[in-house]
Biopython code that builds the backbone (N, CA, C, O; Angstrom):
import numpy as np
from Bio.PDB.StructureBuilder import StructureBuilder

atoms = [
    (1, "UNK", "N", (75.490, 101.004, 96.633)),
    (1, "UNK", "CA", (75.951, 99.869, 95.842)),
    (1, "UNK", "C", (75.599, 98.586, 96.580)),
    (1, "UNK", "O", (75.883, 98.468, 97.772)),
    (2, "UNK", "N", (74.993, 97.635, 95.908)),
    (2, "UNK", "CA", (74.632, 96.368, 96.525)),
    (2, "UNK", "C", (75.892, 95.533, 96.770)),
    (2, "UNK", "O", (76.765, 95.426, 95.908)),
    (3, "UNK", "N", (75.961, 94.966, 97.928)),
    (3, "UNK", "CA", (77.102, 94.120, 98.291)),
    (3, "UNK", "C", (76.827, 92.689, 97.861)),
    (3, "UNK", "O", (75.689, 92.227, 97.948)),
    (4, "UNK", "N", (77.859, 91.973, 97.393)),
    (4, "UNK", "CA", (77.653, 90.566, 97.067)),
    (4, "UNK", "C", (77.439, 89.771, 98.349)),
    (4, "UNK", "O", (77.885, 90.196, 99.415)),
    (5, "UNK", "N", (76.775, 88.642, 98.270)),
    (5, "UNK", "CA", (76.508, 87.861, 99.474)),
    (5, "UNK", "C", (77.759, 87.183, 100.014)),
    (5, "UNK", "O", (77.715, 86.601, 101.098)),
    (6, "UNK", "N", (78.861, 87.240, 99.296)),
    (6, "UNK", "CA", (80.101, 86.605, 99.732)),
    (6, "UNK", "C", (81.130, 87.684, 100.016)),
    (6, "UNK", "O", (81.637, 88.316, 99.090)),
    (7, "UNK", "N", (81.442, 87.900, 101.279)),
    (7, "UNK", "CA", (82.354, 88.986, 101.587)),
    (7, "UNK", "C", (83.220, 88.712, 102.801)),
    (7, "UNK", "O", (83.995, 89.581, 103.202)),
    (8, "UNK", "N", (83.120, 87.553, 103.393)),
    (8, "UNK", "CA", (83.846, 87.268, 104.622)),
    (8, "UNK", "C", (84.870, 86.161, 104.424)),
    (8, "UNK", "O", (84.655, 85.244, 103.631)),
    (9, "UNK", "N", (85.987, 86.248, 105.148)),
    (9, "UNK", "CA", (86.964, 85.161, 105.079)),
    (9, "UNK", "C", (86.316, 83.819, 105.384)),
    (9, "UNK", "O", (85.446, 83.713, 106.248)),
    (10, "UNK", "N", (86.750, 82.812, 104.671)),
    (10, "UNK", "CA", (86.302, 81.423, 104.773)),
    (10, "UNK", "C", (84.984, 81.145, 104.056)),
    (10, "UNK", "O", (84.567, 79.988, 104.009)),
    (11, "UNK", "N", (84.310, 82.146, 103.497)),
    (11, "UNK", "CA", (83.121, 81.878, 102.680)),
    (11, "UNK", "C", (83.537, 81.098, 101.439)),
    (11, "UNK", "O", (84.533, 81.421, 100.790)),
    (12, "UNK", "N", (82.762, 80.071, 101.121)),
    (12, "UNK", "CA", (83.010, 79.321, 99.883)),
    (12, "UNK", "C", (82.363, 80.050, 98.712)),
    (12, "UNK", "O", (81.215, 80.488, 98.791)),
    (13, "UNK", "N", (83.116, 80.171, 97.629)),
    (13, "UNK", "CA", (82.623, 80.873, 96.447)),
    (13, "UNK", "C", (82.971, 80.097, 95.187)),
    (13, "UNK", "O", (83.918, 79.311, 95.154)),
    (14, "UNK", "N", (82.187, 80.338, 94.165)),
    (14, "UNK", "CA", (82.472, 79.789, 92.836)),
    (14, "UNK", "C", (82.694, 80.972, 91.906)),
    (14, "UNK", "O", (81.974, 81.970, 91.961)),
    (15, "UNK", "N", (83.701, 80.843, 91.051)),
    (15, "UNK", "CA", (83.934, 81.862, 90.038)),
    (15, "UNK", "C", (82.924, 81.621, 88.927)),
    (15, "UNK", "O", (82.813, 80.511, 88.408)),
    (16, "UNK", "N", (82.197, 82.655, 88.569)),
    (16, "UNK", "CA", (81.171, 82.522, 87.528)),
    (16, "UNK", "C", (81.800, 82.084, 86.214)),
    (16, "UNK", "O", (82.963, 82.375, 85.934)),
    (17, "UNK", "N", (81.014, 81.386, 85.421)),
    (17, "UNK", "CA", (81.508, 80.859, 84.146)),
    (17, "UNK", "C", (81.185, 81.765, 82.976)),
    (17, "UNK", "O", (81.127, 81.317, 81.831)),
    (18, "UNK", "N", (80.973, 83.046, 83.264)),
    (18, "UNK", "CA", (80.673, 84.008, 82.198)),
    (18, "UNK", "C", (81.831, 84.043, 81.193)),
    (18, "UNK", "O", (82.990, 83.856, 81.561)),
    (19, "UNK", "N", (81.505, 84.280, 79.940)),
    (19, "UNK", "CA", (82.518, 84.429, 78.899)),
    (19, "UNK", "C", (82.225, 85.698, 78.098)),
    (19, "UNK", "O", (82.021, 85.633, 76.885)),
    (20, "UNK", "N", (82.204, 86.853, 78.771)),
    (20, "UNK", "CA", (81.902, 88.087, 78.041)),
    (20, "UNK", "C", (83.065, 88.497, 77.146)),
    (20, "UNK", "O", (84.216, 88.162, 77.426)),
    (21, "UNK", "N", (82.771, 89.206, 76.092)),
    (21, "UNK", "CA", (83.859, 89.700, 75.236)),
    (21, "UNK", "C", (84.576, 90.861, 75.920)),
    (21, "UNK", "O", (84.059, 91.451, 76.868)),
    (22, "UNK", "N", (85.740, 91.171, 75.442)),
    (22, "UNK", "CA", (86.440, 92.350, 75.936)),
    (22, "UNK", "C", (87.469, 92.036, 76.992)),
    (22, "UNK", "O", (87.945, 90.909, 77.124)),
    (23, "UNK", "N", (87.794, 93.062, 77.735)),
    (23, "UNK", "CA", (88.841, 93.016, 78.761)),
    (23, "UNK", "C", (88.251, 92.448, 80.044)),
    (23, "UNK", "O", (87.568, 93.168, 80.772)),
    (24, "UNK", "N", (88.494, 91.185, 80.336)),
    (24, "UNK", "CA", (87.961, 90.561, 81.546)),
    (24, "UNK", "C", (89.106, 90.233, 82.500)),
    (24, "UNK", "O", (90.231, 89.967, 82.076)),
    (25, "UNK", "N", (88.799, 90.258, 83.793)),
    (25, "UNK", "CA", (89.835, 90.124, 84.808)),
    (25, "UNK", "C", (89.705, 88.855, 85.642)),
    (25, "UNK", "O", (90.304, 88.773, 86.714)),
    (26, "UNK", "N", (88.954, 87.878, 85.195)),
    (26, "UNK", "CA", (88.867, 86.602, 85.894)),
    (26, "UNK", "C", (89.530, 85.546, 85.004)),
    (26, "UNK", "O", (89.075, 85.303, 83.887)),
    (27, "UNK", "N", (90.602, 84.919, 85.496)),
    (27, "UNK", "CA", (91.293, 83.932, 84.665)),
    (27, "UNK", "C", (90.358, 82.810, 84.207)),
    (27, "UNK", "O", (89.575, 82.284, 84.998)),
    (28, "UNK", "N", (90.444, 82.458, 82.952)),
    (28, "UNK", "CA", (89.570, 81.428, 82.391)),
    (28, "UNK", "C", (89.728, 80.095, 83.113)),
    (28, "UNK", "O", (88.746, 79.374, 83.287)),
    (29, "UNK", "N", (90.939, 79.753, 83.537)),
    (29, "UNK", "CA", (91.145, 78.456, 84.184)),
    (29, "UNK", "C", (90.508, 78.372, 85.570)),
    (29, "UNK", "O", (90.394, 77.283, 86.132)),
    (30, "UNK", "N", (90.087, 79.523, 86.129)),
    (30, "UNK", "CA", (89.414, 79.524, 87.428)),
    (30, "UNK", "C", (87.898, 79.582, 87.310)),
    (30, "UNK", "O", (87.201, 79.366, 88.302)),
    (31, "UNK", "N", (87.376, 79.863, 86.143)),
    (31, "UNK", "CA", (85.924, 79.977, 85.985)),
    (31, "UNK", "C", (85.256, 78.628, 86.233)),
    (31, "UNK", "O", (85.647, 77.603, 85.673)),
    (32, "UNK", "N", (84.241, 78.662, 87.086)),
    (32, "UNK", "CA", (83.534, 77.442, 87.473)),
    (32, "UNK", "C", (84.158, 76.722, 88.659)),
    (32, "UNK", "O", (83.588, 75.754, 89.162)),
    (33, "UNK", "N", (85.320, 77.182, 89.113)),
    (33, "UNK", "CA", (86.018, 76.527, 90.224)),
    (33, "UNK", "C", (85.567, 77.115, 91.557)),
    (33, "UNK", "O", (85.144, 78.268, 91.639)),
    (34, "UNK", "N", (85.668, 76.287, 92.604)),
    (34, "UNK", "CA", (85.273, 76.680, 93.952)),
    (34, "UNK", "C", (86.513, 76.936, 94.797)),
    (34, "UNK", "O", (87.462, 76.151, 94.798)),
    (35, "UNK", "N", (86.481, 78.052, 95.512)),
    (35, "UNK", "CA", (87.549, 78.400, 96.441)),
    (35, "UNK", "C", (86.950, 79.008, 97.689)),
    (35, "UNK", "O", (85.734, 78.987, 97.880)),
    (36, "UNK", "N", (87.811, 79.552, 98.544)),
    (36, "UNK", "CA", (87.342, 80.223, 99.753)),
    (36, "UNK", "C", (87.931, 81.628, 99.787)),
    (36, "UNK", "O", (89.052, 81.867, 99.338)),
    (37, "UNK", "N", (87.148, 82.539, 100.328)),
    (37, "UNK", "CA", (87.642, 83.905, 100.502)),
    (37, "UNK", "C", (88.769, 83.859, 101.525)),
    (37, "UNK", "O", (88.565, 83.437, 102.664)),
    (38, "UNK", "N", (89.944, 84.289, 101.121)),
    (38, "UNK", "CA", (91.066, 84.391, 102.053)),
    (38, "UNK", "C", (90.960, 85.705, 102.812)),
    (38, "UNK", "O", (91.169, 85.754, 104.024)),
    (39, "UNK", "N", (90.628, 86.788, 102.072)),
    (39, "UNK", "CA", (90.373, 88.082, 102.709)),
    (39, "UNK", "C", (89.843, 89.084, 101.692)),
    (39, "UNK", "O", (90.137, 88.979, 100.501)),
    (40, "UNK", "N", (89.067, 90.048, 102.156)),
    (40, "UNK", "CA", (88.665, 91.151, 101.277)),
    (40, "UNK", "C", (89.832, 92.132, 101.155)),
    (40, "UNK", "O", (90.613, 92.297, 102.092)),
    (41, "UNK", "N", (89.942, 92.773, 100.007)),
    (41, "UNK", "CA", (91.058, 93.682, 99.739)),
    (41, "UNK", "C", (90.624, 95.136, 99.600)),
    (41, "UNK", "O", (91.467, 96.023, 99.458)),
    (42, "UNK", "N", (89.322, 95.389, 99.639)),
    (42, "UNK", "CA", (88.827, 96.752, 99.496)),
    (42, "UNK", "C", (88.011, 96.903, 98.221)),
    (42, "UNK", "O", (87.691, 95.924, 97.548)),
    (43, "UNK", "N", (87.683, 98.145, 97.906)),
    (43, "UNK", "CA", (86.898, 98.435, 96.708)),
    (43, "UNK", "C", (87.730, 99.275, 95.754)),
    (43, "UNK", "O", (88.458, 100.179, 96.162)),
    (44, "UNK", "N", (87.603, 98.952, 94.474)),
    (44, "UNK", "CA", (88.389, 99.606, 93.438)),
    (44, "UNK", "C", (87.524, 99.826, 92.210)),
    (44, "UNK", "O", (86.462, 99.220, 92.067)),
    (45, "UNK", "N", (87.984, 100.690, 91.335)),
    (45, "UNK", "CA", (87.306, 100.874, 90.062)),
    (45, "UNK", "C", (87.271, 99.561, 89.298)),
    (45, "UNK", "O", (88.199, 98.757, 89.382)),
    (46, "UNK", "N", (86.205, 99.353, 88.560)),
    (46, "UNK", "CA", (86.045, 98.127, 87.781)),
    (46, "UNK", "C", (87.042, 98.139, 86.614)),
    (46, "UNK", "O", (86.885, 98.940, 85.691)),
    (47, "UNK", "N", (88.064, 97.271, 86.632)),
    (47, "UNK", "CA", (89.077, 97.300, 85.582)),
    (47, "UNK", "C", (88.514, 96.957, 84.206)),
    (47, "UNK", "O", (89.098, 97.321, 83.185)),
    (48, "UNK", "N", (87.389, 96.263, 84.179)),
    (48, "UNK", "CA", (86.777, 95.921, 82.904)),
    (48, "UNK", "C", (86.190, 97.150, 82.222)),
    (48, "UNK", "O", (86.073, 97.186, 80.997)),
    (49, "UNK", "N", (85.819, 98.156, 83.011)),
    (49, "UNK", "CA", (85.356, 99.432, 82.461)),
    (49, "UNK", "C", (86.512, 100.406, 82.285)),
    (49, "UNK", "O", (86.586, 101.126, 81.290)),
    (50, "UNK", "N", (87.417, 100.420, 83.267)),
    (50, "UNK", "CA", (88.555, 101.339, 83.198)),
    (50, "UNK", "C", (89.409, 101.089, 81.955)),
    (50, "UNK", "O", (89.993, 102.025, 81.409)),
    (51, "UNK", "N", (89.485, 99.843, 81.507)),
    (51, "UNK", "CA", (90.275, 99.507, 80.321)),
    (51, "UNK", "C", (89.782, 100.239, 79.079)),
    (51, "UNK", "O", (90.531, 100.424, 78.120)),
    (52, "UNK", "N", (88.531, 100.650, 79.101)),
    (52, "UNK", "CA", (87.940, 101.354, 77.963)),
    (52, "UNK", "C", (87.727, 102.838, 78.260)),
    (52, "UNK", "O", (87.000, 103.520, 77.538)),
    (53, "UNK", "N", (88.364, 103.337, 79.327)),
    (53, "UNK", "CA", (88.295, 104.753, 79.648)),
    (53, "UNK", "C", (87.068, 105.194, 80.406)),
    (53, "UNK", "O", (86.846, 106.394, 80.562)),
    (54, "UNK", "N", (86.261, 104.259, 80.883)),
    (54, "UNK", "CA", (85.054, 104.605, 81.646)),
    (54, "UNK", "C", (85.424, 104.725, 83.124)),
    (54, "UNK", "O", (85.574, 103.720, 83.818)),
    (55, "UNK", "N", (85.566, 105.940, 83.586)),
    (55, "UNK", "CA", (86.020, 106.166, 84.960)),
    (55, "UNK", "C", (84.894, 106.466, 85.932)),
    (55, "UNK", "O", (85.147, 106.662, 87.120)),
    (56, "UNK", "N", (83.655, 106.507, 85.456)),
    (56, "UNK", "CA", (82.548, 106.919, 86.317)),
    (56, "UNK", "C", (81.733, 105.754, 86.887)),
    (56, "UNK", "O", (80.713, 105.985, 87.537)),
    (57, "UNK", "N", (82.154, 104.527, 86.661)),
    (57, "UNK", "CA", (81.396, 103.381, 87.164)),
    (57, "UNK", "C", (81.572, 103.195, 88.662)),
    (57, "UNK", "O", (82.509, 103.731, 89.253)),
    (58, "UNK", "N", (80.672, 102.434, 89.276)),
    (58, "UNK", "CA", (80.786, 102.180, 90.721)),
    (58, "UNK", "C", (82.002, 101.310, 91.033)),
    (58, "UNK", "O", (82.447, 100.512, 90.209)),
    (59, "UNK", "N", (82.520, 101.484, 92.230)),
    (59, "UNK", "CA", (83.646, 100.658, 92.666)),
    (59, "UNK", "C", (83.150, 99.242, 92.937)),
    (59, "UNK", "O", (81.989, 99.023, 93.280)),
    (60, "UNK", "N", (84.065, 98.288, 92.772)),
    (60, "UNK", "CA", (83.739, 96.874, 92.965)),
    (60, "UNK", "C", (84.617, 96.313, 94.080)),
    (60, "UNK", "O", (85.792, 96.668, 94.176)),
    (61, "UNK", "N", (84.062, 95.437, 94.927)),
    (61, "UNK", "CA", (84.881, 94.809, 95.956)),
    (61, "UNK", "C", (85.820, 93.777, 95.323)),
    (61, "UNK", "O", (85.449, 93.051, 94.401)),
    (62, "UNK", "N", (87.032, 93.740, 95.843)),
    (62, "UNK", "CA", (88.050, 92.807, 95.365)),
    (62, "UNK", "C", (88.389, 91.856, 96.501)),
    (62, "UNK", "O", (88.539, 92.280, 97.647)),
    (63, "UNK", "N", (88.511, 90.564, 96.184)),
    (63, "UNK", "CA", (88.786, 89.545, 97.186)),
    (63, "UNK", "C", (89.992, 88.716, 96.776)),
    (63, "UNK", "O", (90.250, 88.505, 95.591)),
    (64, "UNK", "N", (90.721, 88.254, 97.778)),
    (64, "UNK", "CA", (91.734, 87.224, 97.528)),
    (64, "UNK", "C", (91.042, 85.897, 97.795)),
    (64, "UNK", "O", (90.529, 85.658, 98.888)),
    (65, "UNK", "N", (91.035, 85.043, 96.790)),
    (65, "UNK", "CA", (90.340, 83.755, 96.867)),
    (65, "UNK", "C", (91.379, 82.647, 96.754)),
    (65, "UNK", "O", (92.260, 82.699, 95.896)),
    (66, "UNK", "N", (91.275, 81.653, 97.616)),
    (66, "UNK", "CA", (92.221, 80.538, 97.652)),
    (66, "UNK", "C", (91.585, 79.280, 97.071)),
    (66, "UNK", "O", (90.473, 78.899, 97.438)),
    (67, "UNK", "N", (92.312, 78.645, 96.157)),
    (67, "UNK", "CA", (91.875, 77.416, 95.490)),
    (67, "UNK", "C", (92.907, 76.321, 95.736)),
    (67, "UNK", "O", (94.106, 76.592, 95.794)),
    (68, "UNK", "N", (92.436, 75.084, 95.880)),
    (68, "UNK", "CA", (93.377, 73.968, 95.958)),
    (68, "UNK", "C", (93.736, 73.519, 94.546)),
    (68, "UNK", "O", (92.976, 73.714, 93.598)),
    (69, "UNK", "N", (94.887, 72.928, 94.436)),
    (69, "UNK", "CA", (95.301, 72.390, 93.132)),
    (69, "UNK", "C", (94.344, 71.281, 92.691)),
    (69, "UNK", "O", (94.089, 71.120, 91.498)),
    (70, "UNK", "N", (93.811, 70.511, 93.657)),
    (70, "UNK", "CA", (92.847, 69.465, 93.309)),
    (70, "UNK", "C", (91.610, 70.071, 92.656)),
    (70, "UNK", "O", (91.073, 69.497, 91.708)),
    (71, "UNK", "N", (91.149, 71.217, 93.145)),
    (71, "UNK", "CA", (89.978, 71.869, 92.556)),
    (71, "UNK", "C", (90.278, 72.352, 91.143)),
    (71, "UNK", "O", (89.437, 72.235, 90.252)),
    (72, "UNK", "N", (91.451, 72.882, 90.941)),
    (72, "UNK", "CA", (91.779, 73.455, 89.636)),
    (72, "UNK", "C", (92.143, 72.384, 88.612)),
    (72, "UNK", "O", (91.658, 72.416, 87.481)),
    (73, "UNK", "N", (92.982, 71.450, 88.998)),
    (73, "UNK", "CA", (93.519, 70.500, 88.020)),
    (73, "UNK", "C", (92.969, 69.081, 88.159)),
    (73, "UNK", "O", (93.299, 68.214, 87.350)),
    (74, "UNK", "N", (92.134, 68.832, 89.174)),
    (74, "UNK", "CA", (91.545, 67.502, 89.339)),
    (74, "UNK", "C", (92.597, 66.446, 89.578)),
    (74, "UNK", "O", (93.549, 66.671, 90.325)),
    (75, "UNK", "N", (92.435, 65.288, 88.947)),
    (75, "UNK", "CA", (93.364, 64.168, 89.121)),
    (75, "UNK", "C", (94.764, 64.463, 88.588)),
    (75, "UNK", "O", (95.713, 63.761, 88.937)),
    (76, "UNK", "N", (94.906, 65.474, 87.762)),
    (76, "UNK", "CA", (96.219, 65.818, 87.210)),
    (76, "UNK", "C", (97.072, 66.641, 88.178)),
    (76, "UNK", "O", (98.238, 66.909, 87.885)),
    (77, "UNK", "N", (96.523, 67.044, 89.314)),
    (77, "UNK", "CA", (97.275, 67.851, 90.286)),
    (77, "UNK", "C", (98.394, 67.018, 90.890)),
    (77, "UNK", "O", (98.148, 65.943, 91.437)),
    (78, "UNK", "N", (99.618, 67.508, 90.793)),
    (78, "UNK", "CA", (100.762, 66.798, 91.367)),
    (78, "UNK", "C", (100.700, 66.789, 92.887)),
    (78, "UNK", "O", (100.976, 65.768, 93.517)),
    (79, "UNK", "N", (100.340, 67.921, 93.477)),
    (79, "UNK", "CA", (100.203, 68.038, 94.932)),
    (79, "UNK", "C", (98.829, 68.645, 95.223)),
    (79, "UNK", "O", (98.691, 69.864, 95.330)),
    (80, "UNK", "N", (97.826, 67.794, 95.347)),
    (80, "UNK", "CA", (96.434, 68.246, 95.429)),
    (80, "UNK", "C", (96.129, 69.236, 96.549)),
    (80, "UNK", "O", (95.206, 70.039, 96.418)),
    (81, "UNK", "N", (96.883, 69.197, 97.648)),
    (81, "UNK", "CA", (96.574, 70.084, 98.764)),
    (81, "UNK", "C", (97.280, 71.432, 98.678)),
    (81, "UNK", "O", (96.991, 72.324, 99.476)),
    (82, "UNK", "N", (98.194, 71.601, 97.734)),
    (82, "UNK", "CA", (98.796, 72.923, 97.527)),
    (82, "UNK", "C", (97.705, 73.888, 97.094)),
    (82, "UNK", "O", (96.662, 73.477, 96.584)),
    (83, "UNK", "N", (97.958, 75.178, 97.302)),
    (83, "UNK", "CA", (96.948, 76.176, 96.970)),
    (83, "UNK", "C", (97.521, 77.274, 96.085)),
    (83, "UNK", "O", (98.733, 77.463, 95.980)),
    (84, "UNK", "N", (96.603, 77.981, 95.460)),
    (84, "UNK", "CA", (96.931, 79.189, 94.712)),
    (84, "UNK", "C", (95.912, 80.247, 95.114)),
    (84, "UNK", "O", (94.726, 79.954, 95.260)),
    (85, "UNK", "N", (96.382, 81.476, 95.291)),
    (85, "UNK", "CA", (95.496, 82.591, 95.598)),
    (85, "UNK", "C", (95.353, 83.465, 94.362)),
    (85, "UNK", "O", (96.319, 83.699, 93.636)),
    (86, "UNK", "N", (94.150, 83.939, 94.135)),
    (86, "UNK", "CA", (93.883, 84.843, 93.010)),
    (86, "UNK", "C", (93.046, 86.000, 93.519)),
    (86, "UNK", "O", (92.191, 85.825, 94.387)),
    (87, "UNK", "N", (93.290, 87.170, 92.983)),
    (87, "UNK", "CA", (92.502, 88.345, 93.340)),
    (87, "UNK", "C", (91.397, 88.504, 92.309)),
    (87, "UNK", "O", (91.654, 88.717, 91.124)),
    (88, "UNK", "N", (90.154, 88.397, 92.790)),
    (88, "UNK", "CA", (88.992, 88.350, 91.905)),
    (88, "UNK", "C", (87.941, 89.340, 92.405)),
    (88, "UNK", "O", (87.655, 89.408, 93.600)),
    (89, "UNK", "N", (87.381, 90.093, 91.487)),
    (89, "UNK", "CA", (86.337, 91.059, 91.829)),
    (89, "UNK", "C", (85.030, 90.346, 92.172)),
    (89, "UNK", "O", (84.710, 89.292, 91.624)),
    (90, "UNK", "N", (84.287, 90.957, 93.097)),
    (90, "UNK", "CA", (83.055, 90.372, 93.612)),
    (90, "UNK", "C", (82.013, 90.046, 92.564)),
    (90, "UNK", "O", (81.252, 89.094, 92.736)),
    (91, "UNK", "N", (81.952, 90.813, 91.472)),
    (91, "UNK", "CA", (80.921, 90.533, 90.466)),
    (91, "UNK", "C", (81.211, 89.247, 89.689)),
    (91, "UNK", "O", (80.373, 88.790, 88.911)),
    (92, "UNK", "N", (82.388, 88.667, 89.898)),
    (92, "UNK", "CA", (82.723, 87.375, 89.289)),
    (92, "UNK", "C", (82.458, 86.213, 90.234)),
    (92, "UNK", "O", (82.633, 85.057, 89.847)),
    (93, "UNK", "N", (82.041, 86.491, 91.459)),
    (93, "UNK", "CA", (81.876, 85.435, 92.463)),
    (93, "UNK", "C", (80.420, 85.217, 92.813)),
    (93, "UNK", "O", (79.602, 86.136, 92.780)),
    (94, "UNK", "N", (80.117, 83.960, 93.151)),
    (94, "UNK", "CA", (78.788, 83.606, 93.647)),
    (94, "UNK", "C", (78.970, 82.609, 94.787)),
    (94, "UNK", "O", (79.977, 81.903, 94.835)),
    (95, "UNK", "N", (78.010, 82.545, 95.701)),
    (95, "UNK", "CA", (78.129, 81.573, 96.804)),
    (95, "UNK", "C", (78.226, 80.151, 96.250)),
    (95, "UNK", "O", (77.571, 79.805, 95.266)),
    (96, "UNK", "N", (79.044, 79.348, 96.894)),
    (96, "UNK", "CA", (79.175, 77.946, 96.494)),
    (96, "UNK", "C", (78.568, 77.056, 97.577)),
    (96, "UNK", "O", (78.560, 77.398, 98.760)),
    (97, "UNK", "N", (78.070, 75.923, 97.144)),
    (97, "UNK", "CA", (77.473, 74.989, 98.129)),
    (97, "UNK", "C", (78.512, 74.396, 99.065)),
    (97, "UNK", "O", (78.172, 73.600, 99.940)),
]
sb = StructureBuilder()
sb.init_structure("model")
sb.init_model(0)
sb.init_chain("A")
sb.init_seg("    ")
for serial, (resi, resn, name, xyz) in enumerate(atoms, 1):
    if name == "N":
        sb.init_residue(resn, " ", resi, " ")
    sb.init_atom(name, np.array(xyz, "f"), 0.0, 1.0, " ", f" {name:<3s}", serial, name[0])
structure = sb.get_structure()
């Protein structure tokens, strides 16, 4: 299985802006946003396939990604330096500048 180029703590990543139909596991409000890998969580079955009973797909790496409120909400953030962590599968992440 090919590993994504983002797999280490402190790597900057962007959540892809894909809008596929069906059961997706990346929150829409985080798509296109930049965060940092807080830590890898291991490899698990792809929940987007498991939701439809497909149990034979390859495992996907799961990461805890940290975002600032300023990144998510922009000027509307009440406390811009506060953070939120989200668990996001590697196929939803790409390296960020």
